[in-house]
C-alpha positions as CSV (number, residue, x, y, z in Angstrom):
1,M,-16.7,18.6,21.4
2,Q,-14.9,15.3,21.1
3,I,-16.0,13.2,18.1
4,I,-16.4,9.5,19.1
5,P,-16.2,7.1,16.2
6,P,-19.1,4.7,15.7
7,P,-18.5,1.3,17.3
8,E,-17.4,-1.4,14.9
9,P,-20.1,-3.9,13.8
10,P,-19.8,-7.3,15.7
11,E,-18.9,-9.2,12.6
12,V,-15.9,-6.8,12.0
13,Q,-14.7,-7.3,15.5
14,Q,-15.1,-11.1,15.1
15,A,-13.0,-11.0,11.8
16,K,-10.3,-8.9,13.4
17,M,-10.0,-11.2,16.4
18,R,-10.1,-14.4,14.4
19,F,-7.4,-13.4,11.9
20,G,-5.3,-11.2,14.2
21,I,-6.0,-8.0,12.3
22,V,-4.7,-4.9,14.1
23,G,-6.0,-1.4,13.3
24,N,-8.9,1.0,13.4
25,A,-8.3,3.1,10.2
26,P,-11.6,3.8,8.5
27,D,-10.3,2.5,5.1
28,L,-9.2,-0.8,6.8
29,I,-12.6,-1.2,8.5
30,A,-14.4,-0.4,5.2
31,A,-12.3,-3.1,3.4
32,I,-13.2,-5.7,6.1
33,Q,-16.9,-4.8,5.9
34,R,-16.8,-5.1,2.1
35,A,-15.3,-8.6,2.4
36,I,-17.9,-9.7,4.9
37,L,-20.8,-8.3,2.8
38,V,-19.6,-10.0,-0.4
39,A,-18.8,-13.3,1.3
40,P,-22.3,-14.9,1.1
41,I,-22.6,-14.0,-2.6
42,D,-20.8,-16.5,-4.9
43,I,-18.9,-14.0,-7.0
44,S,-15.2,-13.6,-7.9
45,V,-13.4,-11.0,-5.9
46,L,-10.2,-9.1,-6.7
47,V,-8.2,-7.7,-3.7
48,T,-5.9,-4.9,-4.7
49,G,-3.2,-3.1,-2.7
50,E,0.5,-2.6,-2.4
51,S,2.9,-5.4,-1.6
52,G,3.0,-6.1,2.2
53,S,-0.2,-4.3,3.0
54,G,-2.0,-7.4,4.3
55,K,-4.1,-8.5,1.3
56,E,-3.9,-12.2,2.3
57,F,-6.3,-11.7,5.2
58,F,-9.3,-10.8,3.0
59,P,-9.7,-14.1,1.1
60,K,-9.7,-15.8,4.5
61,I,-12.4,-13.5,5.7
62,I,-14.5,-14.1,2.6
63,H,-14.1,-17.9,2.9
64,Q,-14.9,-17.9,6.6
65,F,-18.1,-15.8,6.2
66,S,-19.3,-17.8,3.1
67,P,-21.4,-21.0,2.8
68,R,-18.2,-22.7,1.7
69,K,-16.4,-22.3,5.0
70,H,-16.6,-26.0,5.9
71,N,-14.9,-26.9,2.6
72,K,-11.3,-26.5,1.5
73,Y,-9.5,-23.1,1.3
74,I,-6.3,-23.3,-0.8
75,A,-3.9,-20.3,-1.3
76,V,-1.7,-20.3,-4.4
77,N,1.2,-17.8,-5.0
78,C,1.1,-17.6,-8.8
79,G,4.4,-15.6,-8.8
80,A,6.3,-18.4,-7.0
81,I,5.4,-21.2,-9.5
82,P,7.6,-21.6,-12.6
83,E,5.8,-20.9,-15.9
84,G,6.5,-24.5,-17.2
85,T,4.7,-26.2,-14.3
86,I,1.9,-23.8,-13.3
87,D,-0.7,-25.4,-15.5
88,S,0.0,-28.8,-13.9
89,E,-0.1,-27.2,-10.4
90,L,-3.5,-25.5,-11.0
91,F,-5.3,-28.1,-13.2
92,G,-3.4,-31.3,-12.6
93,H,-1.8,-33.7,-15.1
94,E,-2.1,-37.3,-16.4
95,K,0.6,-39.9,-16.1
96,G,3.2,-39.4,-18.9
97,A,2.0,-35.9,-19.8
98,F,5.6,-34.8,-19.6
99,T,8.9,-36.4,-18.7
100,S,8.7,-36.2,-14.9
101,A,4.9,-37.1,-14.8
102,V,5.4,-40.6,-13.3
103,S,1.8,-40.7,-12.0
104,A,-1.5,-38.7,-12.4
105,R,-1.9,-35.7,-10.1
106,K,-4.8,-33.6,-9.0
107,G,-4.5,-29.8,-9.4
108,Y,-5.6,-27.1,-7.0
109,F,-8.9,-26.5,-8.8
110,E,-9.8,-30.2,-8.4
111,E,-8.6,-30.3,-4.8
112,A,-10.5,-27.2,-3.9
113,D,-13.8,-28.4,-5.4
114,G,-16.7,-27.0,-3.3
115,G,-14.4,-24.5,-1.5
116,T,-12.4,-21.4,-2.2
117,I,-9.1,-20.9,-4.0
118,F,-7.0,-17.8,-3.5
119,L,-4.8,-16.8,-6.4
120,D,-2.2,-14.4,-5.0
121,E,-0.1,-12.3,-7.5
122,V,-2.6,-13.3,-10.2
123,A,-1.0,-10.8,-12.6
124,E,2.0,-13.0,-12.8
125,L,0.1,-15.8,-14.6
126,P,1.3,-16.5,-18.1
127,L,-1.1,-15.7,-20.9
128,P,-1.9,-19.4,-21.9
129,T,-2.7,-20.1,-18.2
130,Q,-4.9,-17.0,-18.1
131,A,-7.0,-18.5,-21.0
132,R,-7.5,-21.7,-19.1
133,L,-8.4,-19.9,-15.9
134,L,-11.0,-17.8,-17.9
135,R,-12.7,-21.0,-19.0
136,V,-12.9,-22.3,-15.4
137,L,-14.5,-19.0,-14.3
138,E,-17.0,-19.0,-17.2
139,T,-18.0,-22.6,-17.4
140,G,-16.5,-24.4,-14.4
141,E,-14.7,-26.7,-16.8
142,F,-11.0,-27.6,-17.2
143,M,-8.8,-30.3,-18.6
144,K,-5.7,-31.8,-16.9
145,V,-2.4,-31.4,-18.7
146,G,-2.1,-34.4,-21.1
147,S,-5.8,-35.2,-21.0
148,S,-8.7,-34.7,-23.4
149,V,-11.3,-35.4,-20.7
150,I,-13.3,-32.3,-19.6
151,Q,-13.7,-32.1,-15.8
152,R,-16.0,-29.8,-13.8
153,T,-15.2,-28.0,-10.6
154,N,-17.3,-25.8,-8.3
155,I,-14.9,-23.3,-6.7
156,R,-14.9,-19.7,-5.7
157,V,-11.9,-17.7,-6.9
158,V,-10.5,-14.8,-4.9
159,A,-7.5,-13.1,-6.5
160,A,-5.0,-10.5,-5.3
161,T,-2.5,-8.3,-7.0
162,N,-0.3,-5.3,-6.4
163,V,0.0,-4.5,-10.1
164,D,-1.9,-1.8,-12.0
165,M,-4.1,-4.1,-13.9
166,H,-5.3,-1.5,-16.4
167,R,-1.7,-0.9,-17.4
168,A,-1.0,-4.6,-17.6
169,I,-3.9,-4.9,-20.0
170,R,-2.7,-2.0,-22.1
171,E,0.8,-3.6,-22.3
172,G,-0.7,-7.0,-23.3
173,R,0.4,-8.8,-20.2
174,F,-3.1,-9.5,-18.9
175,R,-6.3,-10.5,-20.6
176,E,-9.0,-7.9,-20.3
177,D,-11.8,-10.4,-20.3
178,L,-10.2,-12.3,-17.5
179,Y,-9.8,-9.1,-15.5
180,Y,-13.5,-8.4,-15.6
181,R,-14.3,-12.0,-14.7
182,L,-12.0,-11.8,-11.7
183,S,-13.0,-8.4,-10.5
184,G,-16.7,-9.0,-10.0
185,V,-16.1,-7.1,-6.7
186,Q,-12.9,-5.2,-5.9
187,I,-11.6,-4.7,-2.3
188,P,-8.9,-2.0,-2.1
189,V,-6.6,-2.5,0.9
190,P,-5.0,0.8,2.2
191,P,-1.2,1.1,2.4
192,L,0.3,1.4,5.8
193,R,1.2,5.1,5.4
194,D,-2.6,5.9,5.0
195,R,-3.6,4.1,8.3
196,G,-2.4,6.8,10.7
197,N,-2.1,5.6,14.3
198,D,-2.5,2.0,13.2
199,I,1.3,2.2,12.6
200,L,1.9,2.7,16.3
201,L,-0.5,-0.1,17.2
202,L,1.2,-2.5,14.9
203,A,4.7,-1.5,16.1
204,R,3.8,-2.1,19.7
205,K,2.3,-5.4,18.8
206,F,5.3,-6.6,16.8
207,A,7.6,-5.5,19.6
208,A,5.6,-7.2,22.3
209,D,5.2,-10.4,20.4
210,F,8.9,-10.6,19.5
211,A,10.0,-10.0,23.1
212,E,7.5,-12.6,24.4
213,R,8.6,-15.2,21.9
214,Y,12.3,-14.9,22.5
215,K,12.1,-13.9,26.2
216,L,13.8,-10.5,25.6
217,P,13.2,-7.2,27.5
218,G,10.6,-5.1,25.7
219,I,11.2,-1.9,23.8
220,T,9.4,1.4,23.8
221,F,9.4,4.3,21.4
222,S,10.0,7.9,22.3
223,Q,7.8,10.7,21.1
224,S,10.2,11.7,18.3
225,A,10.4,8.0,17.2
226,R,6.6,7.8,17.0
227,E,6.4,11.0,15.0
228,L,9.0,9.6,12.6
229,M,7.0,6.4,12.2
230,L,3.9,8.4,11.4
231,T,5.7,10.6,8.8
232,Y,7.7,7.9,7.1
233,R,6.3,6.6,3.8
234,W,6.7,2.8,4.6
235,P,7.2,1.6,1.0
236,G,7.3,-2.0,2.2
237,N,4.2,-1.5,4.3
238,I,3.4,-3.8,7.2
239,R,6.1,-6.3,6.2
240,Q,8.8,-3.6,6.4
241,L,7.5,-2.3,9.7
242,K,7.6,-5.8,11.2
243,N,11.1,-6.3,9.9
244,I,12.4,-3.1,11.4
245,V,10.7,-3.5,14.7
246,E,12.1,-7.0,15.1
247,Q,15.6,-5.8,14.3
248,I,15.3,-3.1,16.9
249,A,13.8,-5.6,19.4
250,I,17.1,-7.6,19.1
251,F,19.7,-4.9,19.2
252,D,18.0,-2.4,21.5
253,A,16.2,-4.8,23.8
254,G,15.0,-3.1,27.0
255,N,15.6,0.5,25.7
256,E,13.5,3.4,24.6
257,V,14.1,3.8,20.9
258,T,14.8,7.4,19.8
259,R,14.3,9.0,16.4
260,E,18.0,8.8,15.7
261,Q,18.1,5.1,16.5
262,L,15.1,4.4,14.3
263,L,16.7,6.3,11.4
264,G,19.5,3.8,11.5
265,Y,17.2,1.0,10.4
266,I,15.5,2.9,7.5
267,P,17.2,2.4,4.1
268,E,19.2,5.4,3.0
269,N,17.3,5.7,-0.3
270,E,14.0,5.8,1.5
271,T,14.5,8.8,3.9
272,V,11.8,10.9,5.3
273,Y,11.2,14.2,3.6
274,T,13.2,17.1,5.0
275,P,13.2,20.9,4.6
276,A,15.1,22.3,1.7
277,R,18.5,23.7,2.5
278,C,19.2,27.3,1.7
279,S,22.0,27.9,-0.9
280,D,25.2,29.4,0.5
281,S,26.9,32.4,-0.9
282,S,29.4,30.3,-2.9
283,A,26.7,28.3,-4.7
284,S,26.3,28.6,-8.4
285,S,23.4,30.4,-9.9
286,A,21.9,27.1,-11.0
287,D,22.1,25.7,-7.5
288,H,20.6,28.9,-6.2
289,S,17.6,28.7,-8.6
290,Y,17.1,25.1,-7.6
291,G,17.2,26.0,-3.9
292,K,14.5,28.6,-4.4
293,E,12.3,26.1,-6.2
294,R,12.7,23.6,-3.4
295,E,12.0,26.4,-0.9
296,M,8.8,27.3,-2.7
297,L,7.6,23.7,-2.5
298,F,8.4,23.2,1.1
299,S,7.2,26.6,2.3
300,M,3.7,25.8,1.1
301,I,3.7,22.5,3.0
302,F,5.1,24.1,6.2
303,R,2.5,26.9,6.2
304,M,-0.2,24.3,5.9
305,Q,1.4,22.3,8.8
306,R,1.4,25.4,11.0
307,E,-2.2,26.0,10.3
308,I,-3.0,22.3,11.2
309,D,-1.1,22.8,14.5
310,R,-3.1,25.9,15.2
311,L,-6.4,24.0,14.5
312,R,-5.2,21.2,16.7
313,S,-4.5,23.5,19.6
314,I,-8.0,25.0,19.2
315,V,-9.6,21.5,19.3
316,D,-7.5,20.7,22.5
317,E,-8.6,23.9,24.2
318,K,-12.2,23.3,23.3
319,E,-12.1,19.8,24.8
320,S,-10.6,21.2,28.0
321,G,-13.2,24.0,28.2
322,N,-10.7,26.9,27.7
323,A,-11.3,27.6,24.0
324,T,-9.6,30.8,22.7
325,V,-9.4,31.3,19.0
326,E,-6.8,33.7,17.7
327,P,-6.9,34.9,14.1
328,L,-4.3,33.5,11.8
329,P,-1.6,36.1,11.1
330,V,-1.7,37.5,7.6
331,A,1.7,36.1,6.8
332,E,0.4,32.6,7.5
333,E,-2.7,32.8,5.3
334,I,-2.7,30.2,2.5
335,T,-4.2,30.9,-0.9
336,V,-4.5,28.1,-3.4
337,E,-4.8,29.7,-6.9
338,Q,-4.4,26.5,-8.9
339,P,-6.5,23.4,-8.8
340,R,-4.9,20.4,-7.1
341,N,-2.6,18.5,-9.5
342,P,-2.6,14.8,-8.5
343,H,0.8,14.3,-10.1
344,A,2.5,17.3,-8.7
345,I,6.0,16.7,-7.3
346,I,5.5,17.5,-3.6
347,P,6.9,15.7,-0.6
348,Y,4.8,13.0,1.0
349,S,2.6,14.2,3.9
350,P,1.2,11.6,6.4
351,V,-2.6,11.1,6.5
352,E,-2.7,11.1,10.3
353,D,-0.2,12.3,12.8
354,I,0.4,11.2,16.4
355,T,-2.6,13.0,17.8
356,G,-4.9,11.2,15.4
357,L,-6.0,14.5,13.6
358,S,-6.2,14.0,9.9
359,P,-4.5,16.8,7.8
360,R,-6.5,15.6,4.9
361,A,-9.7,16.3,6.8
362,A,-8.5,19.7,7.9
363,S,-7.4,20.8,4.4
364,A,-5.8,19.7,1.2
365,A,-2.1,20.3,0.7
366,P,-1.4,22.9,-2.0
367,A,0.4,22.0,-5.1
368,I,2.4,23.9,-7.7
369,S,0.9,24.6,-11.1
370,A,1.7,22.4,-14.1
371,T,3.6,25.3,-15.8
372,D,5.9,25.7,-12.7
373,E,6.4,22.0,-12.4
374,R,7.3,21.7,-16.1
375,D,9.9,24.5,-15.7
376,I,11.4,22.8,-12.6
377,I,11.8,19.5,-14.4
378,R,13.2,21.2,-17.6
379,Q,15.8,23.2,-15.6
380,A,16.8,20.1,-13.6
381,L,17.3,18.1,-16.9
382,E,19.5,21.0,-18.3
383,R,21.6,21.0,-15.1
384,N,22.2,17.3,-15.4
385,D,22.8,17.3,-19.2
386,G,19.7,15.3,-19.8
387,R,20.8,12.4,-17.5
388,R,17.5,11.1,-16.2
389,K,18.8,9.1,-13.3
390,A,20.7,12.1,-11.9
391,T,17.7,14.4,-12.5
392,A,15.4,12.1,-10.7
393,K,17.8,11.9,-7.7
394,E,18.0,15.7,-7.6
395,L,14.3,16.1,-7.7
396,N,13.9,13.3,-5.1
397,I,11.4,11.4,-7.3
398,S,11.6,8.0,-8.9
399,E,12.9,7.6,-12.4
400,R,9.6,6.1,-13.4
401,T,7.8,9.3,-12.2
402,L,10.3,11.4,-14.1
403,Y,9.8,9.5,-17.3
404,R,6.0,10.0,-17.0
405,K,6.5,13.7,-16.4
406,I,8.9,14.1,-19.4
407,K,6.3,12.5,-21.6
408,E,3.4,14.4,-20.1
409,Y,5.2,17.8,-20.6
410,D,6.8,16.9,-24.0
411,L,10.3,17.3,-22.7
412,E,11.9,14.6,-24.8
């Protein structure tokens, strides 16, 4: 029986149409609904998510659905303002407050009085500015640079960040009291790789918009190219997808884009996961051991993928009225003896594939045990004489992840 998703609430459809949001992923719809629900309540909101995932839409939704919608909405990129001038930009300054202050100037908090101010990249604020912002949030009071007169403002603050705020607090880069003031409500925005078929919707939209704007023949994507888009990790999220699609729209205008062509636009250091290669007879014993370790990791993933394919075929047959269920061969049975390790070194697996079936919904990918993972990392470090950069490259993980694993498993 085909499962039909519930229709989107009218206010969600209205927000998507007004702000040009494309996608039907459940996590995206949940984030939009959360923004709409919190909009009438005058509380600070923190939007979290990776860079390029579309966080900038949510402060606009909150402002539009709030009683402040007829007042000013001002967006400020905190990371783009030099540290020496950010206090003046936010709170204003008096004439003569510093060398170039030839006249008094209103800051964003004064300009946005009665409205909403969006502080993007809020984690980039210097600590002295954080203290001033905390006072505004607590009392609504601030002072211009070079002034001793207290002014009041009535604004709603919506902030956004792609930084791990708890880590920033531990490292002393962000005030804990300000964090709790800003995050009265948090709205997590899903990364593109977790949005399944939204990737294809966005790719088609970007291609069509670009072709229309520049009067170029449109492009289409082959089946293999679509599969690649759904299995690629998209570290740059929507911004990266748009950039790649627009490049393709220029150089392959009017053509069907294949997987091989698409790979030409993906950075070499961000390749899609691939099966491990078997060691040849001339390989060293160390290489052979590493090949076996890689084979063990990937074999678990591929067995799971085959089971997912089998379940998908069953679903398709049931929908067509010709359901036949064959038992899974013994060789394909999957037994997970260890609890899932959230930090296990396993290749990325997409949340949804081209058919829309969610592997996560079907079953969880198995992971190796902590003991096996520790041995794999230790052996890789020994093969590379302790060179962490080379070890991370061999294991196909980031140096940052490797450092964390070394510390976690006491491999210093």
